[in-house]
C-alpha positions as CSV (number, residue, x, y, z in Angstrom):
1,M,-78.3,-67.5,0.2
2,I,-80.3,-64.2,0.3
3,L,-84.0,-64.6,-0.4
4,P,-86.2,-61.5,-0.5
5,N,-89.8,-61.9,0.7
6,S,-92.5,-61.7,-1.8
7,S,-94.4,-58.6,-1.0
8,T,-94.1,-55.2,0.7
9,A,-97.0,-55.2,3.0
10,S,-96.5,-53.4,6.3
11,A,-97.3,-54.9,9.7
12,D,-98.2,-52.7,12.7
13,I,-97.5,-54.8,15.8
14,R,-98.6,-54.3,19.4
15,M,-97.1,-56.9,21.8
16,N,-100.0,-56.9,24.2
17,S,-102.9,-56.8,21.8
18,S,-104.5,-58.7,19.0
19,A,-104.8,-57.7,15.4
20,T,-106.5,-59.0,12.3
21,N,-105.2,-62.4,11.3
22,D,-105.8,-61.8,7.6
23,A,-103.6,-58.7,7.4
24,E,-101.2,-60.3,9.9
25,E,-100.7,-56.9,11.5
26,Q,-99.9,-56.3,15.2
27,E,-99.1,-53.1,16.9
28,L,-95.8,-53.1,18.9
29,N,-95.5,-51.0,22.0
30,V,-91.9,-51.0,23.2
31,V,-90.5,-49.2,26.2
32,L,-87.0,-48.1,25.6
33,A,-84.3,-46.5,27.8
34,T,-82.5,-43.3,26.8
35,D,-80.6,-40.5,28.5
36,D,-81.9,-37.0,29.0
37,N,-80.6,-36.0,25.5
38,G,-82.7,-38.7,23.9
39,N,-79.7,-41.0,23.0
40,N,-80.0,-44.7,23.1
41,D,-77.8,-45.9,26.0
42,S,-79.3,-49.3,26.8
43,P,-76.9,-52.0,27.9
44,S,-75.6,-54.5,25.4
45,S,-77.0,-58.0,25.3
46,N,-73.4,-59.3,25.9
47,N,-73.3,-57.6,29.3
48,N,-74.2,-59.5,32.5
49,Y,-78.0,-60.0,33.0
50,F,-79.3,-56.7,34.3
51,F,-82.5,-58.1,35.9
52,N,-81.2,-57.1,39.3
53,K,-78.5,-54.8,38.0
54,P,-80.1,-51.5,36.7
55,P,-77.7,-49.1,34.8
56,P,-76.2,-46.4,37.0
57,Q,-78.3,-43.8,35.4
58,A,-81.6,-45.7,36.0
59,Q,-82.3,-44.2,39.4
60,A,-81.6,-40.7,38.3
61,Q,-84.0,-41.1,35.4
62,A,-86.8,-42.4,37.5
63,D,-88.7,-39.1,37.3
64,A,-87.6,-38.1,33.8
65,P,-90.1,-37.7,31.0
66,S,-90.6,-40.8,28.9
67,F,-92.4,-41.9,25.9
68,S,-94.2,-44.9,24.4
69,V,-93.1,-45.6,20.9
70,N,-95.3,-47.2,18.3
71,F,-93.4,-48.9,15.6
72,T,-94.6,-50.0,12.1
73,L,-92.4,-52.6,10.5
74,T,-92.4,-51.9,6.8
75,N,-89.7,-54.1,5.2
76,S,-87.6,-57.1,6.2
77,T,-84.9,-59.0,4.5
78,I,-83.3,-62.4,5.4
79,Y,-79.6,-62.3,5.6
80,S,-77.4,-65.2,4.5
81,N,-76.7,-66.1,8.2
82,G,-80.4,-66.5,8.9
83,T,-80.9,-63.2,10.6
84,V,-83.5,-60.7,9.5
85,A,-83.2,-56.9,9.0
86,T,-86.3,-54.7,9.3
87,T,-87.1,-51.1,8.7
88,A,-89.5,-49.3,10.9
89,T,-91.3,-45.9,11.4
90,A,-91.9,-44.6,14.8
91,T,-94.3,-42.1,16.5
92,E,-93.7,-40.8,19.9
93,T,-96.3,-40.6,22.7
94,A,-95.6,-39.0,26.1
95,T,-95.9,-41.3,29.1
96,T,-94.3,-41.7,32.5
97,G,-91.4,-43.7,33.9
98,N,-87.7,-43.7,33.0
99,N,-88.1,-44.4,29.3
100,I,-85.8,-43.5,26.5
101,I,-86.4,-42.7,22.8
102,P,-84.1,-44.4,20.2
103,N,-82.2,-41.7,18.3
104,S,-82.4,-41.3,14.6
105,S,-79.1,-43.0,13.9
106,N,-80.6,-46.3,14.7
107,N,-83.2,-46.0,11.9
108,A,-80.5,-44.7,9.6
109,D,-78.5,-47.9,10.3
110,N,-81.4,-50.1,9.5
111,N,-82.0,-48.2,6.2
112,D,-78.4,-48.6,5.3
113,N,-78.6,-52.3,5.8
114,N,-81.6,-52.6,3.7
115,D,-80.0,-50.6,0.9
116,R,-77.5,-53.5,0.5
117,Y,-80.2,-56.1,0.1
118,N,-83.5,-56.5,-1.8
119,D,-86.5,-55.2,0.0
120,G,-89.2,-57.8,0.6
121,E,-92.4,-58.8,2.4
122,A,-93.1,-57.4,5.8
123,S,-92.2,-59.9,8.4
124,L,-92.9,-60.4,12.1
125,R,-89.2,-61.0,12.7
126,P,-87.2,-58.3,14.5
127,S,-83.5,-58.0,13.5
128,P,-81.2,-59.6,16.1
129,N,-78.4,-57.2,15.0
130,K,-80.4,-54.0,14.9
131,R,-83.2,-54.8,17.3
132,L,-84.4,-52.4,19.9
133,K,-82.5,-52.6,23.1
134,Q,-84.7,-53.1,26.2
135,Q,-84.3,-52.7,29.9
136,T,-85.5,-56.1,30.8
137,T,-86.7,-57.4,34.2
138,P,-87.4,-60.9,35.3
139,E,-91.1,-60.1,35.4
140,Q,-91.0,-59.0,31.7
141,C,-89.2,-62.2,30.7
142,L,-91.7,-64.4,32.6
143,D,-94.6,-62.5,31.1
144,V,-93.3,-63.3,27.6
145,I,-93.1,-67.0,28.5
146,H,-96.6,-66.8,30.1
147,H,-98.0,-65.5,26.8
148,L,-96.2,-68.3,24.9
149,N,-97.9,-70.9,27.2
150,R,-101.4,-69.2,26.7
151,A,-101.2,-68.7,23.0
152,V,-103.4,-71.1,20.9
153,H,-104.9,-69.3,18.0
154,R,-102.7,-68.2,15.2
155,K,-102.9,-64.5,15.9
156,E,-102.1,-65.2,19.6
157,C,-99.1,-67.3,18.5
158,I,-97.8,-64.6,16.2
159,A,-98.0,-61.9,18.9
160,A,-96.4,-64.2,21.6
161,I,-93.6,-65.5,19.3
162,T,-92.8,-61.9,18.2
163,R,-92.3,-60.8,21.8
164,A,-90.3,-64.0,22.4
165,C,-87.9,-63.2,19.6
166,A,-87.3,-59.7,20.8
167,M,-86.8,-60.9,24.4
168,F,-84.5,-64.0,23.8
169,D,-82.3,-62.5,21.0
170,H,-79.1,-61.9,22.9
171,N,-75.9,-63.8,23.8
172,D,-75.9,-63.5,27.6
173,T,-75.6,-67.0,29.0
174,D,-76.9,-66.1,32.4
175,R,-80.1,-64.6,30.9
176,H,-80.6,-67.7,28.8
177,D,-80.1,-69.8,31.9
178,F,-82.8,-67.8,33.7
179,E,-85.1,-68.3,30.7
180,I,-84.8,-72.1,30.9
181,E,-84.5,-72.7,34.6
182,D,-86.9,-70.1,36.0
183,G,-89.2,-69.6,33.0
184,A,-89.1,-73.0,31.2
185,A,-89.0,-71.1,27.9
186,H,-87.9,-74.2,26.0
187,V,-91.0,-76.1,27.2
188,A,-93.3,-73.3,26.2
189,L,-91.7,-73.0,22.7
190,F,-91.8,-76.8,22.3
191,K,-95.6,-76.9,23.0
192,M,-96.3,-74.0,20.7
193,L,-94.3,-75.5,17.9
194,S,-96.2,-78.7,18.3
195,I,-99.5,-76.9,18.1
196,V,-98.5,-75.0,15.0
197,L,-97.2,-78.1,13.2
198,T,-100.4,-80.0,14.2
199,R,-102.5,-77.2,12.8
200,S,-100.6,-77.1,9.5
201,A,-100.7,-80.8,9.1
202,R,-104.5,-80.8,9.7
203,D,-105.1,-78.0,7.2
204,G,-102.9,-79.8,4.6
205,L,-101.2,-76.5,3.7
206,V,-98.6,-77.4,1.1
207,G,-96.3,-74.5,0.7
208,F,-97.5,-73.2,4.1
209,K,-95.8,-69.8,4.7
210,G,-94.1,-71.1,7.9
211,D,-93.4,-67.7,9.3
212,E,-94.5,-68.8,12.8
213,V,-92.5,-72.0,12.5
214,Q,-89.4,-70.0,11.5
215,Q,-89.8,-67.7,14.5
216,M,-90.4,-70.5,16.9
217,C,-87.3,-72.4,15.7
218,R,-85.3,-69.2,16.0
219,S,-86.5,-68.6,19.5
220,L,-85.7,-72.2,20.4
221,E,-82.2,-71.7,19.1
222,M,-81.9,-68.4,21.1
223,V,-82.8,-69.8,24.5
224,H,-80.4,-72.8,23.9
225,R,-77.5,-70.4,23.8
226,C,-77.3,-71.2,27.5
227,S,-74.7,-73.0,29.6
228,R,-74.1,-76.7,29.4
229,R,-75.9,-77.2,32.7
230,C,-79.1,-75.7,31.3
231,L,-78.7,-77.6,28.0
232,E,-78.8,-80.7,30.1
233,V,-81.9,-79.4,31.9
234,S,-83.6,-78.7,28.6
235,Y,-82.7,-82.2,27.3
236,E,-84.0,-83.9,30.4
237,E,-87.4,-82.1,30.2
238,V,-88.1,-82.1,26.4
239,G,-85.0,-83.2,24.6
240,E,-86.0,-86.5,23.0
241,D,-89.4,-85.1,21.9
242,L,-87.8,-81.8,20.7
243,I,-85.3,-83.7,18.6
244,A,-88.1,-85.6,17.0
245,L,-90.0,-82.4,16.4
246,I,-87.0,-80.7,14.9
247,G,-86.6,-83.6,12.5
248,S,-90.2,-83.1,11.5
249,V,-89.7,-79.4,10.9
250,M,-86.6,-80.0,8.8
251,E,-88.3,-82.7,6.7
252,R,-91.3,-80.5,6.0
253,C,-89.1,-77.5,5.1
254,L,-86.9,-79.7,2.8
255,D,-90.0,-81.2,1.1
256,G,-91.6,-77.7,0.6
257,V,-94.5,-78.5,2.8
258,I,-93.4,-75.5,4.9
259,R,-92.0,-72.5,3.1
260,D,-88.8,-71.6,4.8
261,D,-87.6,-68.3,3.3
262,G,-83.9,-67.9,3.7
263,D,-83.6,-71.3,5.3
264,V,-84.1,-69.7,8.7
265,G,-86.1,-72.6,10.1
266,I,-83.6,-75.2,8.9
267,L,-80.6,-73.2,10.2
268,S,-82.2,-72.8,13.6
269,C,-83.1,-76.5,13.9
270,V,-79.6,-77.5,12.9
271,Q,-78.2,-75.1,15.5
272,V,-80.3,-76.7,18.3
273,L,-79.1,-80.2,17.2
274,L,-75.5,-78.8,17.3
275,Y,-75.9,-77.5,20.8
276,Y,-77.2,-80.9,22.0
277,S,-74.7,-83.0,20.2
278,S,-71.8,-80.8,21.3
279,E,-72.6,-80.5,25.0
280,V,-75.1,-83.1,26.2
281,R,-73.8,-86.7,26.5
282,K,-77.2,-88.2,26.9
283,A,-78.4,-86.4,23.8
284,V,-75.5,-87.8,21.8
285,K,-76.3,-91.3,23.1
286,H,-80.0,-90.9,22.2
287,M,-79.1,-89.6,18.7
288,G,-76.9,-92.6,18.2
289,K,-79.8,-95.0,18.5
290,S,-80.3,-96.7,15.1
291,T,-83.9,-95.5,14.8
292,V,-83.0,-91.9,15.5
293,R,-79.6,-91.7,14.0
294,G,-80.7,-92.9,10.5
295,K,-83.4,-90.3,10.2
296,L,-81.3,-87.4,11.5
297,L,-78.3,-88.2,9.4
298,G,-80.6,-88.6,6.4
299,L,-82.0,-85.1,6.9
300,L,-78.6,-83.5,7.7
301,V,-77.1,-85.1,4.6
302,R,-79.9,-83.6,2.5
303,V,-79.0,-80.2,3.9
304,A,-75.2,-80.6,3.6
305,S,-75.4,-81.8,0.0
306,A,-78.1,-79.5,-1.3
307,G,-75.7,-77.3,-3.3
308,N,-76.9,-73.7,-3.8
309,M,-80.4,-74.5,-2.7
310,I,-79.6,-74.2,1.0
311,D,-77.9,-71.4,3.0
312,E,-74.2,-72.0,3.3
313,R,-74.2,-71.6,7.1
314,A,-76.9,-74.2,7.5
315,K,-74.9,-76.6,5.3
316,E,-71.7,-76.0,7.3
317,L,-73.4,-76.5,10.7
318,S,-75.2,-79.6,9.4
319,L,-71.8,-81.1,8.5
320,K,-70.6,-80.3,12.0
321,V,-73.6,-82.2,13.5
322,I,-72.9,-85.0,11.1
323,S,-69.3,-85.2,12.3
324,H,-70.6,-85.5,15.9
325,L,-73.1,-88.3,15.0
326,G,-70.9,-90.0,12.3
327,G,-69.0,-92.2,14.8
328,N,-71.8,-92.4,17.3
329,S,-73.9,-95.6,16.8
330,D,-75.4,-98.3,18.9
331,S,-74.8,-100.8,16.0
332,C,-71.0,-101.2,16.3
333,H,-71.5,-104.9,16.1
334,R,-72.6,-104.7,12.4
335,R,-70.3,-106.3,9.9
336,N,-71.3,-104.1,7.1
337,I,-71.7,-100.4,6.8
338,S,-75.3,-99.2,6.6
339,S,-76.9,-97.5,3.6
340,T,-77.2,-94.3,5.6
341,D,-73.5,-94.3,6.4
342,I,-72.7,-94.9,2.7
343,L,-74.7,-91.8,1.8
344,L,-73.0,-90.0,4.7
345,L,-69.6,-91.0,3.5
346,D,-70.3,-89.7,0.0
347,T,-71.3,-86.3,1.5
348,L,-68.2,-86.1,3.7
349,I,-66.0,-86.9,0.7
350,D,-67.5,-84.2,-1.4
351,N,-67.1,-81.6,1.4
352,A,-63.5,-82.6,1.9
353,F,-62.7,-80.8,-1.3
354,H,-64.9,-77.8,-0.4
355,S,-63.3,-74.3,-0.8
356,A,-64.3,-73.3,2.7
357,E,-61.9,-74.2,5.5
358,S,-64.5,-74.8,8.1
359,V,-66.4,-77.2,5.8
360,R,-63.3,-79.2,5.1
361,N,-62.6,-79.3,8.9
362,N,-66.0,-80.7,9.6
363,A,-65.7,-83.3,6.8
364,A,-62.3,-84.4,8.3
365,L,-63.9,-84.8,11.7
366,G,-66.8,-86.8,10.3
367,L,-64.5,-89.1,8.4
368,N,-62.4,-89.6,11.5
369,N,-65.5,-90.5,13.5
370,L,-66.7,-93.0,10.9
371,A,-63.2,-94.6,11.0
372,C,-63.6,-95.2,14.7
373,H,-65.8,-98.3,14.1
374,N,-64.6,-101.6,12.8
375,E,-67.5,-102.1,10.4
376,H,-66.4,-99.0,8.4
377,L,-62.7,-99.8,8.1
378,V,-62.7,-102.1,5.1
379,T,-65.3,-100.1,3.2
380,M,-63.5,-96.8,3.7
381,S,-60.0,-98.1,2.8
382,C,-61.3,-99.8,-0.3
383,Q,-62.7,-96.6,-1.8
384,E,-60.2,-94.6,-3.7
385,R,-62.3,-91.4,-3.2
386,V,-62.1,-91.8,0.6
387,L,-58.3,-92.1,0.6
388,D,-58.0,-89.3,-2.0
389,A,-60.0,-87.0,0.4
390,V,-58.0,-88.0,3.5
391,S,-54.7,-87.6,1.7
392,K,-55.7,-84.1,0.6
393,L,-56.9,-83.2,4.1
394,L,-53.5,-84.3,5.5
395,S,-51.9,-81.3,3.7
396,D,-54.7,-78.8,4.6
397,D,-53.8,-75.4,5.9
398,C,-56.0,-75.9,9.0
399,T,-54.2,-77.6,11.9
400,S,-57.2,-79.4,13.3
401,T,-58.1,-80.7,9.9
402,R,-54.7,-82.3,9.5
403,Q,-55.1,-83.7,13.0
404,Y,-58.5,-85.3,12.1
405,A,-57.1,-86.7,8.8
406,A,-54.0,-88.2,10.5
407,S,-56.3,-89.8,13.1
408,T,-58.5,-91.2,10.4
409,I,-55.4,-92.9,8.8
410,K,-54.4,-94.2,12.1
411,N,-57.8,-95.8,12.6
412,L,-57.8,-97.3,9.1
413,S,-54.3,-98.7,9.6
414,E,-55.3,-100.7,12.7
415,L,-56.7,-103.2,10.3
416,N,-53.7,-105.2,9.0
417,S,-55.2,-105.8,5.6
418,N,-55.4,-102.1,5.0
419,S,-51.7,-101.5,5.4
420,L,-50.5,-102.2,1.8
421,T,-53.4,-100.2,0.3
422,L,-52.5,-97.2,2.5
423,V,-48.8,-97.3,1.7
424,N,-49.3,-97.6,-2.1
425,H,-52.2,-95.1,-2.4
426,G,-51.6,-92.3,-4.9
427,Y,-48.1,-93.8,-5.7
428,G,-47.0,-93.0,-2.2
429,T,-48.6,-89.6,-1.9
430,L,-50.6,-90.5,1.2
431,L,-47.4,-91.9,2.8
432,S,-45.4,-88.7,1.9
433,N,-48.1,-86.6,3.6
434,L,-47.9,-88.6,6.7
435,V,-44.1,-88.4,6.8
436,K,-44.3,-84.5,6.4
437,I,-46.7,-84.4,9.4
438,V,-44.4,-86.5,11.5
439,E,-41.5,-84.4,10.6
440,N,-42.5,-80.9,11.4
441,D,-46.3,-80.4,11.9
442,E,-47.1,-77.7,14.5
443,S,-49.7,-80.0,16.1
444,D,-48.3,-82.7,18.4
445,E,-51.6,-84.5,18.2
446,A,-51.4,-84.7,14.4
447,R,-47.8,-85.9,14.7
448,R,-48.7,-88.5,17.3
449,S,-51.5,-89.9,15.1
450,A,-49.4,-89.9,12.0
451,S,-46.4,-91.6,13.7
452,R,-48.8,-94.2,15.1
453,A,-50.3,-94.7,11.6
454,L,-46.8,-95.3,10.2
455,A,-46.1,-97.9,13.0
456,N,-49.3,-99.7,12.2
457,M,-48.6,-99.7,8.4
458,A,-45.1,-101.2,8.9
459,C,-45.4,-104.9,8.2
460,T,-43.9,-107.7,6.1
461,S,-45.9,-106.7,3.0
462,T,-45.2,-103.0,3.3
463,A,-41.7,-102.8,4.8
464,E,-39.6,-102.6,1.6
465,A,-41.9,-100.0,0.0
466,M,-41.7,-97.9,3.1
467,C,-38.0,-98.1,3.4
468,N,-37.5,-97.2,-0.2
469,H,-39.4,-93.9,0.4
470,D,-37.0,-91.0,0.0
471,D,-37.5,-89.4,3.4
472,L,-39.2,-91.9,5.7
473,L,-36.2,-93.5,7.4
474,K,-34.3,-90.2,7.8
475,T,-37.4,-88.6,9.3
476,L,-38.0,-91.5,11.7
477,A,-34.4,-91.3,13.0
478,T,-34.4,-87.5,13.3
479,V,-37.7,-87.5,15.2
480,T,-36.6,-90.3,17.5
481,I,-33.5,-88.4,18.8
482,S,-35.2,-85.0,18.8
483,D,-35.3,-83.5,22.3
484,D,-38.1,-81.1,21.2
485,T,-40.4,-83.9,20.3
486,K,-42.9,-85.5,22.8
487,E,-42.0,-88.9,24.1
488,T,-45.1,-90.6,22.7
489,I,-44.2,-89.5,19.2
490,R,-40.5,-90.5,19.6
491,E,-41.7,-93.9,20.8
492,A,-44.0,-94.4,17.8
493,T,-41.3,-93.5,15.3
494,A,-38.9,-95.9,17.1
495,R,-41.6,-98.6,17.0
496,T,-41.8,-98.1,13.2
497,L,-38.1,-98.6,12.9
498,K,-38.4,-101.8,14.9
499,Q,-41.2,-103.1,12.8
500,L,-39.3,-102.5,9.6
501,S,-36.2,-104.2,11.1
502,Y,-38.1,-107.5,11.3
503,T,-38.4,-107.7,7.5
504,I,-35.5,-105.7,6.0
505,N,-32.2,-107.6,5.9
506,A,-29.1,-107.8,3.8
507,P,-28.7,-107.8,0.8
508,M,-31.9,-105.7,0.3
509,T,-31.0,-102.3,-1.3
510,C,-32.7,-100.4,1.5
511,H,-31.0,-102.4,4.3
512,E,-28.0,-100.0,4.7
513,D,-30.4,-97.0,5.0
514,L,-32.3,-98.9,7.7
515,L,-29.1,-99.5,9.6
516,N,-28.1,-95.9,9.4
517,A,-31.5,-94.9,10.8
518,L,-31.2,-97.4,13.7
519,I,-27.7,-96.4,14.6
520,R,-28.7,-92.7,14.6
521,A,-31.7,-93.6,16.8
522,T,-29.3,-95.1,19.4
523,F,-28.3,-91.6,20.4
524,S,-31.8,-90.8,21.9
525,D,-31.9,-89.9,25.5
526,D,-35.2,-91.5,26.2
527,S,-34.9,-94.9,27.8
528,V,-38.2,-96.3,26.3
529,T,-37.1,-95.3,22.8
530,Q,-33.6,-96.8,23.4
531,S,-35.2,-100.0,24.6
532,V,-37.2,-100.3,21.3
533,I,-34.2,-99.5,19.2
534,G,-32.1,-101.9,21.2
535,K,-34.6,-104.7,20.4
536,A,-34.5,-103.8,16.7
537,L,-30.7,-104.0,16.6
538,L,-30.8,-107.2,18.6
539,T,-33.1,-108.7,15.9
540,Q,-30.9,-107.4,13.1
541,S,-27.7,-108.8,14.7
542,S,-29.3,-112.2,15.1
543,N,-29.2,-112.6,11.3
544,K,-25.8,-113.7,10.2
545,E,-26.3,-111.9,6.8
546,N,-26.6,-108.6,8.6
547,R,-23.5,-108.7,10.9
548,K,-21.0,-107.5,8.4
549,A,-23.1,-104.4,7.5
550,I,-23.6,-103.7,11.2
551,M,-19.9,-103.9,12.0
552,E,-19.2,-101.4,9.2
553,Q,-21.4,-98.8,10.8
554,K,-18.9,-96.1,12.0
555,Q,-21.1,-94.9,14.9
556,L,-21.9,-98.4,16.1
557,F,-19.9,-98.6,19.3
558,A,-20.6,-95.0,20.2
559,G,-24.3,-95.6,19.9
560,L,-24.1,-98.8,21.9
561,A,-22.1,-97.0,24.6
562,N,-24.8,-94.3,24.8
563,M,-27.4,-97.0,25.2
564,S,-25.3,-98.7,28.0
565,A,-25.1,-95.3,29.7
566,H,-28.9,-95.2,29.7
567,N,-29.1,-98.7,31.4
568,Q,-29.8,-100.7,28.2
569,H,-27.3,-103.3,29.3
570,A,-29.2,-106.4,28.3
571,N,-29.8,-105.2,24.8
572,V,-26.2,-104.0,24.3
573,A,-24.7,-107.2,25.7
574,G,-27.1,-109.3,23.5
575,I,-26.0,-107.3,20.4
576,L,-22.3,-107.9,21.2
577,R,-22.9,-111.6,21.9
578,N,-24.5,-112.0,18.4
579,L,-21.6,-110.1,16.7
580,A,-19.0,-112.2,18.6
581,L,-20.4,-115.4,17.1
582,D,-18.5,-114.7,13.8
583,D,-14.8,-115.5,14.0
584,E,-14.0,-112.6,11.6
585,F,-15.3,-110.0,14.1
586,K,-13.9,-111.4,17.3
587,E,-10.5,-109.7,17.1
588,A,-12.0,-106.4,16.1
589,L,-14.4,-106.5,19.0
590,G,-11.8,-107.4,21.5
591,A,-9.6,-104.5,20.5
592,E,-12.4,-102.0,21.2
593,D,-12.1,-100.5,24.7
594,E,-15.8,-99.4,24.6
595,V,-16.9,-103.0,23.9
596,L,-14.9,-104.3,26.9
597,G,-16.2,-101.6,29.1
598,M,-19.8,-102.3,28.2
599,L,-19.3,-106.1,28.8
600,S,-17.5,-105.6,32.2
601,T,-20.5,-103.5,33.3
602,A,-23.1,-105.9,32.1
603,V,-21.5,-109.0,33.4
604,A,-21.9,-107.7,37.0
605,I,-25.6,-107.1,36.6
606,S,-27.9,-110.0,37.2
607,G,-30.4,-111.2,34.7
608,D,-30.3,-111.1,31.0
609,A,-27.5,-108.5,31.0
610,S,-25.1,-110.9,32.9
611,K,-26.2,-113.9,30.8
612,Y,-25.5,-112.2,27.4
613,A,-22.3,-110.6,28.6
614,V,-20.9,-113.9,29.9
615,K,-21.7,-115.5,26.5
616,A,-20.1,-112.6,24.6
617,I,-16.9,-112.8,26.6
618,S,-16.8,-116.5,26.2
619,H,-17.0,-116.1,22.4
620,L,-14.3,-113.4,22.4
621,S,-12.0,-115.5,24.6
622,T,-11.7,-118.2,22.0
623,N,-9.6,-115.8,19.9
624,S,-6.0,-115.9,21.2
625,P,-5.1,-112.2,20.8
626,N,-8.1,-111.4,22.9
627,K,-7.2,-113.5,26.0
628,K,-4.5,-111.2,27.3
629,I,-6.6,-108.2,26.8
630,L,-9.7,-109.7,28.5
631,A,-7.6,-111.1,31.4
632,N,-6.2,-107.7,32.3
633,Y,-9.2,-105.5,31.5
634,R,-10.3,-103.7,34.7
635,G,-13.4,-105.1,36.4
636,L,-13.9,-107.9,33.9
637,I,-12.5,-110.7,36.0
638,E,-14.3,-109.4,39.1
639,G,-17.6,-109.4,37.2
640,L,-17.1,-113.0,36.1
641,V,-16.3,-114.0,39.7
642,K,-19.4,-112.4,40.9
643,A,-21.4,-114.2,38.2
644,T,-20.2,-117.5,39.5
645,R,-21.4,-116.7,43.0
646,T,-24.7,-115.0,42.5
647,T,-26.3,-116.5,39.4
648,S,-28.9,-119.3,39.9
649,D,-28.4,-120.5,36.4
650,P,-26.0,-123.6,36.5
651,T,-25.3,-123.3,32.8
652,L,-24.3,-119.6,33.3
653,R,-22.0,-120.5,36.3
654,T,-20.3,-123.2,34.2
655,W,-19.7,-120.7,31.4
656,A,-18.2,-118.1,33.8
657,R,-15.9,-120.6,35.4
658,N,-14.6,-121.9,32.1
659,I,-13.8,-118.3,31.0
660,L,-11.9,-117.7,34.3
661,V,-9.9,-120.9,33.8
662,N,-9.0,-119.9,30.2
663,L,-7.9,-116.4,31.2
664,M,-6.0,-117.2,34.5
665,P,-2.7,-117.9,32.6
666,F,-2.8,-114.4,31.2
667,L,-3.4,-112.4,34.3
668,G,-0.7,-109.8,34.8
669,S,1.0,-110.6,31.6
């Protein structure tokens, strides 16, 4: 939002002098560095701090002529991002020292900027983008902070804060660290802001212009562009009180008690909250306290949901802070979602459909954070609008947005009662979006969350609906055997297949598709995945109704052989034991060389593998055509003999001896 100021009065500002308060005019003396040709060659604010690193030409210019430049600020305009453009006129005065005069192109740039926006009332705010570059020393920085600490009267505050804005408006982290650690600029600004707010409250100024407040909030935001270490220093010294003060400023601006042209004050306050909530763990914990969190979220929601009345950048950053605070609460034991969180939820849902990608991203993060707490799960899954929003975010163009949305569904699916609602939402649209993410999303994190969500959603009440989905089973099998997929994702898809195998049996129409997926998954080269799939087939083969369909699978024995080669001997032997229980399959099993090879290997391995193999061989030996084959198959008799000597299970020893007795007449025949 671009808001012009209301008048065109000029302000002549001098940093180190006072001016009449009524006219709000100060005269500004700025010492600038130029080369001998008069060109502005001051270092960029993005360079390293040049307190102790003067430019190479500095020494050569020590004796060069210099000038003091008096600037009169005539117009200022507030940009949509909260910055301010100003136009100025300058008069030169000869002086001494290595000073430089800004060239005429700088003023031309400012005029060009102003041509694109409405001219407005003169402001004490210098433009951060077109401000005058200064050769700054530690002493100058400390002097600015000293004047902040001394300022009490309004005209002193205006002069001090004007200097502070010019000094702190840069993006050099080292310089901001100096301002906080060595100068305690954050403390000085905090105290001055407290004084100004107290004065405005005392005078009862409804619609108070708020120019000082805006500038102080901007300066606070500037100095907090520091490192995480200095953010922690700031929080330790004034953090809790500063958060409360920021809340008061935001409330007064939103209520119109303080006039916040261009939403500069609100934007700066939100940025400080964002720095704290992003980097300082103690600050996040403090803001999560119920007494603090409720008020902050209420104010941030007002900003984020204010429509065209608030600057878009302020709304976007408010939503980001909301996403940080949404899942941070000291009230996780509550059974019911709070009224503040309900309002927050509505705001996040609205912004999930926003046209701006960054806004949708923050909404997705906020929904994910809310879904991290049990007291929110039922409320969120029961609201169609929530699931509509998350379903849409699952297909967003932004990778991290899809990641947050998939994680939200994963969290919601951890409550068993939500599974059926999630599977059926939008006539399967949400389920389809999850399947697409699992299949080929570029984000492994999104795929992992989506695959785990599917595993959580697979249960007795949802299994048939999930298996009847056009692409789900095929996708699960493909991902499970994919060498390019991370193991955690493959394990989650295999676990989904196993969950479905507990419910889906013959003669369900989707049973054959499930078996096809399970047999395909046996060709995975991951031992954990194969163990999961082995247990699923073991469960399937234990049901008599399923055995015929299993035996009809063309790749059955090749898949079991692959599992055996990856040391899944117990599961393989158990599956063969179950299949050998039916007389109609005994002859077919005994005629398969792969089956006998897997059994001869398993019978020699102690534990479940040997137990299942002995029982499978016992069942097969009751078929007359199989006896000769079994008696002469290499390694089979040796394995049975070993089982009789090494097993501690008397029942198993008895079974092994009985098999040997039955097969002895056929040895060598």
